[in-house]
Steps between C-alpha positions, in 0.01 A plus 500: 500500500186631657164520304370832421211592711192731422354515847274814527521552116193539299515349140270501202566219263312523165410187306528308819222253440729226363839414368801739590262768646370245759855388581607858561195570713554188696866547561462870600226393756705226623768747566270733694343730247125582498403438132224643280462218249380651177357285216240573242405135502564413128720252340849579380333586162290744663174316461236365741438582857597362831567568873875402500599791734283349764690162459824674534377674819368180643840327440677793682256524801501121546880532548469775750550796272283807435356595172185642322383436141445775257327458147580831336628515141858635514443657157208701623642833633241544773501130582865516551445785739235312686747198543768729647252672716380154630859443628514829673146477642541138619863512639568877538772530236664351191873403490540274196324459163579187298366544143456132395171505303526405139312313227625294201404525140736237371525560119745617250480855392359411166212305675444739778178717486507866583248444781734237642795729477281766680399273774868407571610872502204588728590246755882496485554888453197682636457221759851573635481885462147548674592316821845670516326847456280437803763340708741795421216735613447306822867494575525885430205564743656283762837690490 
């Protein structure tokens, strides 16, 4: 069985600073994709600050792949638009969007605060919808 190739494809992977997102970004780049590595730089609980996207980009480029870092918040509507625009501006198009970003608020419903619930919904729901909105607009404009 031959491996699926992504030569000439431009891919945005959200939440690609570590974990599964990093693995997706690395595999896609290894198989020929040009990757926009998005990560806000926070922990899995949505706290702190870091430059994890740069680390993923470094891993990809050290292995001969092509990638750029992006630090937009996927749940910020305009920020998601800038993320998609970066793919188009940098590589000329967008072919694939991998919505991987997420945060964890590990608690039982009776222990979870409303603010924790809102944070999870913001990243998981709006943070999926907003990049999809802008990607769909880019694809529509391209067709």
